[in-house]
C-alpha positions in Angstrom: -0.5 -0.3 -0.2 1.1 3.4 -1.0 2.6 5.8 1.5 0.0 8.4 2.2 1.4 11.6 1.0 1.0 14.7 3.8 1.8 18.1 3.1 2.5 21.0 5.7 2.3 24.6 4.2 3.5 27.0 6.6 2.9 30.7 6.0 4.0 33.5 8.1 1.2 36.1 8.9 2.2 39.3 8.3 5.7 38.6 8.5 7.6 41.9 7.8 5.3 44.2 9.9 4.4 41.7 12.3 8.6 41.7 12.8 8.0 45.3 13.6 4.9 45.5 15.7 7.0 42.7 17.8 10.2 45.2 17.8 8.4 47.9 18.7 5.5 48.2 21.0 4.1 51.5 19.6 3.6 50.1 16.4 1.4 47.5 17.7 -2.2 47.4 17.1 -1.9 50.5 14.6 -2.2 50.4 10.9 1.5 49.7 9.6 2.8 49.8 6.3 6.6 48.2 5.9 8.1 49.8 2.5 8.3 52.9 0.6 7.6 56.5 2.3 4.3 57.8 1.6 5.8 60.7 -0.4 8.3 58.1 -2.9 7.3 56.2 -5.1 8.0 52.6 -3.6 5.4 50.0 -3.2 4.0 48.3 0.0 6.2 45.1 0.8 3.8 44.1 3.4 1.1 45.7 5.8 -0.3 44.5 9.4 -3.7 43.1 9.4 -4.6 46.8 11.2 -3.8 48.5 7.3 -5.4 45.7 5.4 -8.5 46.9 7.1 -8.3 49.7 4.8 -7.9 48.2 1.3 -4.1 48.1 1.5 -2.1 44.9 0.1 1.3 44.1 -0.6 2.6 45.3 -4.3 0.6 48.4 -3.9 2.5 51.8 -4.5 2.8 53.5 -1.2 1.4 57.2 -2.1 -2.3 54.7 -2.7 -1.9 53.4 0.6 -1.4 57.0 2.2 -4.5 58.1 0.8 -6.1 55.2 2.4 -5.5 55.2 5.7 -3.2 58.9 6.2 -2.4 57.9 9.5 -0.5 54.8 9.0 2.9 54.1 10.3 5.2 53.8 7.5 8.6 52.5 8.1 11.5 51.1 5.9 12.2 47.5 5.7 14.9 45.4 8.3 15.8 42.8 6.0 18.8 42.0 8.1 16.4 41.0 11.2 14.0 39.3 8.8 16.5 36.9 7.6 17.7 36.3 11.0 14.4 35.1 12.2 13.8 33.5 9.2 17.1 31.4 10.0 15.4 30.9 13.7 12.1 29.4 12.2 14.2 27.4 9.2 15.7 25.2 12.5 12.5 24.5 13.5 11.5 23.1 10.4 14.6 21.3 10.5 13.6 19.2 13.3 10.4 18.0 11.6 11.9 17.3 8.2 14.4 16.6 5.9 12.0 17.5 3.2 11.6 21.6 3.8 10.8 23.4 0.5 11.0 27.5 1.2 8.8 29.4 -1.1 9.6 33.0 -0.6 10.9 34.7 2.3 7.7 34.1 5.3 6.5 30.5 3.8 7.9 26.7 3.2 6.4 23.8 2.2 7.2 20.6 4.6 6.4 17.1 3.8 6.1 14.7 6.7 4.8 11.6 5.2 7.1 9.7 6.9 8.2 11.3 10.1 6.7 9.3 12.9 7.2 12.3 15.1 3.6 13.3 17.6 2.1 10.1 16.2 2.6 10.6 12.3 -0.2 13.4 12.6 0.7 16.1 10.3 -2.0 18.5 11.7 -0.4 17.6 15.4 3.1 18.4 13.8 1.6 21.6 12.5 0.2 22.4 15.3 3.5 22.1 17.2 5.4 23.8 14.8 2.8 27.0 15.4 3.6 26.8 18.4 7.3 26.5 18.1 7.2 29.6 16.0 5.2 31.7 18.5 7.5 30.7 21.6 11.3 31.5 19.4 10.2 34.1 17.4 6.9 35.4 19.2 5.2 35.7 15.9 2.1 33.9 14.6 1.9 30.8 11.9 -0.7 30.0 9.4 -0.3 26.2 8.4 -2.2 24.1 5.9 -2.6 20.5 5.3 -3.3 18.4 2.8 -2.4 15.2 1.3 -0.9 17.9 -2.1 1.1 21.8 -2.6 -2.1 22.7 -4.4 -4.3 21.9 -1.1 -1.9 22.7 1.8 -1.1 25.8 0.3 -5.3 27.0 -0.1 -5.7 25.6 3.7 -2.7 27.6 4.9 -4.6 31.0 4.0 -8.8 29.8 5.4 -7.8 30.7 8.5 -5.8 33.6 8.8 -4.3 34.6 11.4 -2.6 32.2 13.6 -5.2 29.7 11.4 -4.8 25.3 11.1 -6.4 24.3 8.3 -6.3 20.4 7.4 -8.1 19.3 3.8 -8.2 15.8 3.7 -7.8 12.8 1.0 -11.7 12.3 0.9 -12.4 16.1 1.3 -10.0 17.4 -1.6 -12.0 16.6 -4.7 -15.1 18.8 -3.7 -13.2 21.2 -1.9 -11.4 22.4 -4.8 -14.8 21.7 -6.8 -16.2 24.4 -4.9 -13.4 26.5 -4.9 -13.4 30.4 -7.3 -10.8 30.1 -9.9 -9.7 33.1 -8.8 -8.3 31.4 -5.7 -6.0 28.8 -7.7 -2.8 28.7 -6.8 -1.4 30.1 -9.7 -3.9 31.9 -11.5 -3.9 35.1 -11.8 -5.6 38.0 -12.5 -5.3 38.7 -16.4 -5.4 34.3 -16.5 -8.9 34.6 -14.1 -10.2 36.6 -16.3 -9.7 34.7 -19.2 -11.4 31.7 -17.6 -14.3 34.0 -16.7 -15.0 34.8 -20.1 -14.9 31.0 -21.0 -17.2 30.4 -18.4 -15.0 29.1 -16.0 -15.7 30.6 -12.6 -14.7 27.4 -10.4 -12.9 24.2 -10.0 -16.3 22.5 -10.5 -16.5 24.2 -14.1 -12.8 23.6 -14.8 -13.3 19.9 -13.9 -15.9 19.6 -17.0 -13.3 20.5 -19.3 -11.2 18.2 -21.0 -7.4 18.4 -21.7 -7.3 19.1 -24.7 -9.8 22.3 -24.3 -7.2 24.1 -21.1 -4.0 23.5 -23.1 -5.9 24.9 -26.1 -6.4 27.8 -24.5 -3.7 27.9 -21.5 -1.2 26.1 -23.0 1.0 23.9 -20.7 -0.6 24.9 -18.1 -4.3 23.8 -18.7 -2.8 20.6 -18.1 -2.2 21.7 -14.3 -5.5 23.3 -14.1 -7.5 20.1 -15.2 -5.5 18.3 -12.3 -5.9 20.6 -9.1 -9.6 20.9 -10.4 -9.8 17.1 -9.4 -7.5 18.1 -6.3 -4.7 16.4 -8.2 -1.2 17.7 -7.7 1.9 15.2 -7.6 4.5 17.5 -7.3 7.1 16.9 -4.8 8.6 19.0 -1.8 12.3 19.4 -3.0 13.8 20.2 0.0 17.5 20.4 -2.4 15.4 23.5 -4.4 18.2 25.7 -6.1 17.1 29.1 -7.2 16.9 29.7 -10.5 18.1 33.9 -10.2 18.7 35.5 -7.0 18.1 39.6 -8.0 17.1 42.8 -5.9 15.9 46.6 -7.6 16.2 50.1 -6.3 13.7 52.7 -7.8 15.1 56.0 -7.3 13.2 58.4 -4.8 13.6 60.8 -8.6 14.5 60.4 -12.0 18.0 60.6 -12.0 20.2 61.1 -15.5 23.8 61.4 -13.9 25.6 57.4 -14.9 28.3 57.5 -12.3 25.1 58.1 -9.8 23.5 54.9 -11.6 27.0 53.3 -11.6 27.2 53.5 -8.2 22.9 52.4 -7.7 24.1 49.4 -9.2 26.8 48.5 -7.2 25.3 48.5 -4.3 22.5 45.9 -5.4 25.3 43.9 -7.0 26.9 43.7 -3.4 23.5 42.8 -1.6 22.4 39.9 -4.7 25.7 38.2 -4.3 25.8 38.3 -0.5 22.6 36.3 -0.6 24.4 33.9 -3.4 27.6 33.5 -1.4 25.4 32.5 1.8 23.5 30.0 0.1 26.6 29.0 -0.9 25.9 29.1 -5.1 28.8 29.9 -8.1 26.7 32.2 -10.6 27.7 33.0 -14.3 25.0 35.2 -15.8 24.6 38.8 -14.5 21.9 40.7 -15.7 20.8 44.9 -15.1 17.3 45.9 -15.1 16.6 49.6 -16.0 12.8 51.6 -16.2 13.3 54.6 -17.7 11.0 57.7 -16.9 8.3 56.6 -19.0 8.0 53.4 -17.4 9.8 51.4 -20.7 11.7 48.6 -19.2 14.3 47.0 -20.9 17.1 44.2 -19.3 20.6 43.2 -20.8 22.6 40.7 -19.9 25.9 39.0 -19.9 27.2 34.8 -19.3 30.6 34.2 -18.9 32.8 30.8 -18.2 34.4 31.3 -14.7 31.9 32.0 -11.8 31.0 35.1 -10.5 32.6 36.7 -7.8 32.7 40.2 -6.1 35.8 42.1 -8.0 36.7 44.9 -10.5 35.9 43.1 -13.3 32.4 42.2 -12.4 32.0 45.5 -11.2 33.2 46.4 -14.8 30.3 44.2 -16.0 27.7 46.9 -14.8 28.5 49.4 -16.6 29.2 47.6 -20.1 25.8 46.5 -19.3 24.4 50.2 -19.0 26.2 51.5 -22.3 24.4 49.1 -23.5 20.9 51.0 -22.7 19.9 54.6 -23.0 20.7 55.4 -19.7 22.3 59.0 -19.9 19.9 59.8 -22.7 17.0 59.1 -21.3 15.5 59.7 -17.6 15.9 56.3 -15.1 13.6 55.8 -12.5 14.3 52.5 -11.3 17.5 50.0 -11.3 17.9 46.8 -10.6 20.5 43.8 -10.5 20.0 39.7 -11.2 22.4 36.7 -11.0 21.5 33.9 -12.6 22.9 30.3 -14.3 23.3 29.5 -10.8 24.5 26.1 -9.6 25.9 24.6 -6.2 29.1 25.0 -5.5 31.5 22.2 -5.7 33.7 23.3 -2.8 30.8 23.9 -0.2 32.2 23.1 3.1 29.6 21.1 5.3 26.0 20.5 4.4 24.0 23.3 2.7 21.4 25.4 4.9 17.9 25.2 4.1 17.4 28.8 3.2 14.2 30.8 3.9 15.3 33.7 0.8 
C-alpha cells in the first residue's frame, strides 16, 4: 500500500509588519506599512492586519496606501532582521523534516509523510510547529495540511491569522470543485479574467473541461488546471531546490540621468545580491541589469561568462558595460535592478548546505 502523502504549508502572518510590531510596542495594534515612504514611488512590501482593513495590500504604491490610510505608520524594511528570524524558523522546520521547500521569505512546504513524531499526525505536527514558532520568535504562523502542495497552500490561507486548516483526501476533490478559480494558486488576475470569459468560474467548471480544451486555451498550464480541479497535484516537496535567480531592485526617489550615480546604485545592489548568493553557497555565471526609464519602458541587459562570477573589479566593470548598452544618460531612469542567474551549487562548499528561507 502506497504511503499517504502528508504536506504542511507554513505561512507567516504579515511577516515583515509582525516583526516590526514585535520589536516596537508603539506599532502594536496600529496600521503599519513596511515599504516605501508615503511621498515616494515605492510600494508596500507588506502591512499589518490593522492596515489591511483599509484595503491596503502588498505591491500597492505607497502613495495610494497613504491616501487610503493617512494615519498609518510607514517604516523601511529591515531585511537583516527578517533573515535572522527566518534562520530561527528554518531551524524549527529542520527538526521535523529533511524535506523542506522554501517558497519565499515567509513560507515553506514540509513533507512529513514518513515522520513518526506526534504519532505520525500531520495536523499535530503543524500545531507543534506553530507553537514553537510563537515561543521562539514571538510571531504567529498559519498552517495548511493536506495530501498535496496545491491544497496545503490553499488551506494555509483559509483561517488567517494564526490559523490551522486541514483538507483530507476525502474532502479534496469537493473542496477544489467549490473553489473560485481566482483562489487557485497559480491563476492570476489575467488568467482569471480569461477563464471567466470562457464561463469558467469555479473548480467544478474547470473539471467539466477536457485536457485538450484547457491546453488549447492555456497552453502547458492547462494540464495543471485539469489536475488541480480534481484535487490532484503530484509535485514533490523539493528539499534541495536551487534558486533559478537571485535579484534586487530599487525605485529611485527621483528620476536620474547621471550615469555615475546609476553605476553606484547598481554596485550597491550587486553587493547585496552577491552576499545572498554566497550565503547559499551558490556559484553564478550570468549577470543582468534592469533599467526602467522615466516613461516606464523596461529593458534588461545581461552577460554570461565561462568562469563563476566573484565580487571583483571585473564584475563591477560589467555593470558599466551593460549600462552602456541601454539609453541611460540619454533618458532619465526611475528604477534599477541587478539579477544573478545560471546558478548552481558550489562544488567546494564545506559541510551540509543549509535550508534557506530567502
